[in-house]
N, C-alpha and C positions, 0 to 999 in steps of 0.2 A: 568127561571133562576133568577127571582127577589128574590126568597127565598134564593138561593145560594149567591146572592150579600149581602143580609141582614146577612146571616151567616158569610160571609167573612168579612163584615164590623165589626161585633161583634168580630170576631176572632182576629182582630188586633187593632181595635179602633184607627184609625189614622185620616188623614185629607183629602186633595184633590189631584187631579192628574195632575197638569199642569206643574209646573216648575221643579226645582232641578233634581236630580238623572239622570244626563246625558240624558236629553230630556225625562225623565220618561220612558225610555225603557230599561235601563241596570239593569235588575233585578238579575243578576248573584250573587252579594254579598248577597242578601236576600235568593235567591234559595240555595246558598251554605252553609248557616248557618244551622247547624244540628238542633238546637232547633226550628227555624222558620219552617223548613221543616217538622220535625216530629210532631209538634203541629198542624200545618195547615193540614197536612195529616190526623192526628187523628180526627180533627174537620170535615174534609171532609167525613171521614168514618161515623162519628156519624150523620152528616147531611143526608147522603144517607140512613142510617138506618131509621132515623126519617121520611124522605120523603116517604119511601116504607113500613113501618111497622106501622100500626095504633095503636098498643098498646105500642109502645116505643116513647118517646118524648125527645127533647132537654131540658136540664136544663139551661134555658136562663140566670139566674143570675150567675150560675157557669161559663157558657160560657163567660159572660161579665167580670167576675173577671179574668178569664184566659186571656181574650183579653187585659185587662189593663196591666197585667203582661208581656204579649208578646210585647205589644207596648213599654213598658219601656225597655225591652231587646233590641228591634230594635233601639231605640233611644240611648241606651248605646253603640251600635255599630257605632253610628255616623249618623244615618238617622233621618230626620225630620219626623214629622207626615205626611206632604204632600207626602214625598217620600214613606212612608210605605203604605199610602192609594192608591197611584198610583199603587203599586204592588198588593194590595188586589183588587182594582177595575178592574184591567186588565182582560178583557174577556179571553185572551189567557192563563193567569195564572190560572184562574178559570177552564178553560177547561183542562189545564195540570194536575191540582190536581184531577179532576174527572177521567181523563185517568189513573192516577196512582192508585186511590182508587178503581175503579171498578174491575180491575183484582185481587187486593188483596182480595176484598170481594168474588169474584168468587172462588178464591183458598180456601177460608174458607167455601165454600159451598153455596154461594148465587147464585140463578138462577133468571135471569131477569124476572120480572112479577110474581114471586112466593113470595108473602108477607111473608109467614111463614119462608122462608129461610133467609130473612133479619132479621126477629124477632129473629130467633135462633142465628144468628151471633151476633146481638146486645146484647142478653142476655148473651152470652159467653163473650163478651167484658166487660159487667158489672161485671160478676162473677170473671174474672181474674183481674179486677181493672186497665185495660188499660186506656190510656188517652181518647180514644174514649168512652170507657165504663163509665168513670167518668162524661161524658157530657150527659149521657142518664139516663132515669128512666122509669119505667113501671107503668101505671095506673091500 
């Protein structure tokens, strides 16, 4: 999960997890924000493809750029960097996004343990220009 934390960190580029945000456990406002949810979900999908398909990789600079933009968005909603990082660092939130992304991938044809199925879905995401696809490239 270290790689997922690194992805999550880059996905929002915030700060640390201790104070603010109602004991750092009230993530509902961030969960309920459409942009936060859709971009983190797209990044989760791209991450899972990257993790399971050896020919597709994350565009780290693009991910970083989008992360800065998403952090700015969250801060415009009134959250501090610390609050956003608490959300991103939360193991339960990381697990929640994985639990959302995996069935979406399965619905699109991914079979656990079948590398080519991840690659096919990743290539389709790239082709249609989705958020997840914009974060991937093929070597």
